[in-house]
Each structure stands twice: as C-alpha cells, then as structure tokens.
Residue, then its C-alpha position, 0 to 999 in steps of 0.5 A: m410624530p417623527e417618522i420611523t424608518t427601518q434599515t434593511r441589510d443587503p444579503q449580498v453585502t458582507t462586512g469584514t467581520d462576516r468574511e472573517f468568520t465565513v468558512g467555505e464548505r469542504s468536501q469529504a476528500q478535502l477533510v480527509f486530506r486535511r486530517f492526513l496532513q495533520h499526521r506528521a509521521a505519515v506526511i514525512s513517511l510519504g515524502v521519504l517513500i516518494a523520494l525512494v521511488l524516484l531514486a529507484y526508478v529515475g536514479g537507477a536509469l541515470w546511474k553510471y553503472d548497470p546492475g549486471q555490469y562487471t567492473p575491475d573493482n572486486s569486493v570494494p567497500p563503499s566509496w565515492d565511486h561505489p557508494f554501496g561498494t561492490d560484490s566479488a564479481g565487481r558489480d556495483q551494489f548501488a545499482q543492484v539495490l536500486r534494481g532490487t528496490r524496483i522489483s520489490l516495489q512492483v511485487s508489493v504494489s501488484v499484490a496490494i492492488l490484486a488482493t484488494a480488488v478481489g477481496t473487496l469484491w468478494g467480501s462486498i458480495a458476501g456481506y450484501f446478500g448474506g444468508w447462504v451466499d455469505t456462508v459459502m463465500m466466507r467458508i471459502s475465505d476461511l479455507v484460504l486463511t488456514l493455508p500456511l502462507i510461506a509454505v504454499a507460496a514457496m511451493l507455488a513459486h517453485n513450480f511456476g517460476g521466479t519472475w516478479y509478476l508470478i511471485a505477485l500473483v502467488i502472494a495475491a492469491l493467498y492474501w485476498a481472503y484477509v481483505s474480504r473479511v474486512a470488506r464484508g464487515v464494513v458492508l454488513s454495517l452499511r447495507e441497512k443504511e438509508f441510502v441503500e434502502a433508497a437505492k433499492a426503492l429507486g430500482a437500482s440493481d444489486s451490482r449497482i448498489i454494491l459498486r456505486h454505493l457500498v464499495p465507495n463508502a467502504l473505501g477508507s477501510i479498503l485503502v488502509n488495508l491496501t497500504i498494510l498489504v504493500a508492507l506485508a507483501i514486500l516482507i513476504e517477497t523478501s522471505l521467499s527470495y531469502l529462502g530461494f523461492g522468490v525472484t531468481s537470477p539474472d533478475t534481482s530483488l532486495g530479498l535476493l540480495v540479502s540472501e546472496a550476501q548472508t555468507a559475506l556478512t562478516t567479510r563484506p557486510w555492506l552487501f547485506y546491510f544496504p538492501g536490508l536497510f531499504i527493506i526496513i525503510i519501505a516497510l516502516t514508511i508504508n506502515f506510517i502512511g497506513d496509520g495516517l490514512r486510518d486517522a484521516f478516514d476515521p470520522q471520530q478522530t479528534k486527537v491530532r498526533q504531534 
C-alpha cells in the first residue's frame, strides 16, 4: 500500500498572494488621519491656513517695512513696492495686514483653547455625575448662554482694556457654555458604556474616569467644536474691533483695519478689501477643516467627499 504523506505549511512562510492581501492593523489615529485626507476641501484648506500663518509670522518678520513705519508714499495704491498700498500716513498696508492677522489668530486660537478646556471639563463633570449636580451646572451654562454676546463682550472689553489677551479672555468667558453643552451630551452617552463600568469596578476615582476615559473618547466632537470656535472667535473679534471695543491702537487687528478703512472705502478701497479678504479666507478655511474633522471622527462615515 502506497505511503500517504501530508504536507504541512510553515506558519512563518507566506506566499506572494498572502502578502498581497495582508493589511496591517491601523490605530484609531491612523484611521482618522486617512479619512481626513480623503476630504479634499479640508486638506486644501489646511494647506492654505498653514501658508497664511507662515506668511503672517515669518513673512511679517522678513518684510522690509514695519507695521508702524512711516514712509513718504502717502495713499499709494497697490504696487511692487507696496503690494497692498499705503494709508494716508504712508504706512505699508501689507505690513499692517500681516500684523493684524497675527493678532487676530492669537485671539481666536486663545479663545478656542480656553473655552474648549473650561467647557469640556464643566460639561463632562455635569454629564458624569448627573442629578442635582447636572441641573445646577447646566442652569449656570444656560444663564451664560442667555447673555447678549456682542453687548456683554463690548462692555467688558471697554472696561478692561483693548489688549488682545484681554479680548480673548472676554470672548472665552462667554463661549465656554456652548462647548459645555456638547461635552455633556457626549458624556451622557458614554457614562453607561462597559469601559466606564469596568473602570469603576477596578476602583478608579471619578476624576480619573472623567479625564482618562470619558474626555479622550469625546475628543472627536471636542476637536470639531474647537475649530468652529476659532472661526467664530475671529469674527467676534472683528465685530468688536469694528465697533471700537476690540483691539486698540497702537496695536492692530484685521477688524480694526477694516474699521479704520470704512471712511476711505470709495477713495482708497485697498485699505478695506485686503484685511476683509484675509478675514474671509481664515474663516472659510477653518470651517472646511472642521467639516473634514467631523467626517474623519464619524465612525459611520462611508461617503467620501470629492
């Protein structure tokens, strides 16, 4: 009777076909990054925003004119020497716009970070504990939400000065309540999950559960709201500066440049349109980035935007 032999396959040896169809395990961060890259508008907007930031900080430092430098060229329209023209005092408008962009970005990013940090912690505590703690904390948030934003911000900015960091504190003090509502809603849906129950069973403290388990799992919604806050903050700062309650001279911002140029709209329109264009570009790019982050963090997202 012929001998029957069996051939076993070495688990360490893989054929070309096996290697072709083998996909390495990806982390959650890698999956989010890949989905973000599929959102073309968000990727392009991120590139434009980075270029604008580099132009404002690096280009402003290398530009031949300082924002407050007076030149003999008074009210000159855009030219090779002055790409954005000059004002009636001879100051280079390109240098002014770059300086205003830096201040406006500093205000908006500071507002987004401060409001997101306070609002996330506030909403997470309220959503985790629930009961009377949730009721009291959310009523305080509701009280802040009922305040007329522009009016209260204008009053506070007028009383406490017009420096950019005080403007950022004022706006953040009025915007954290919006973030707290979002954080509370996410935490309410997460606190009954198995990983929270397991952490409690292992003896984890409430603060550890909130900071190490709930907040990281709510990070997607928090980051999306942070980008939205950046866009909203730059528009609020522009409004306050336009009304005369924002950043004041000798410093400047994009809103202040627009405010100062409104009387010269018909005679020297370049003083008005260039800072306004920068405001629009920053707001639009940040909104598109927020859309990309929302799609990237959404686990149900299946449609790839073209």
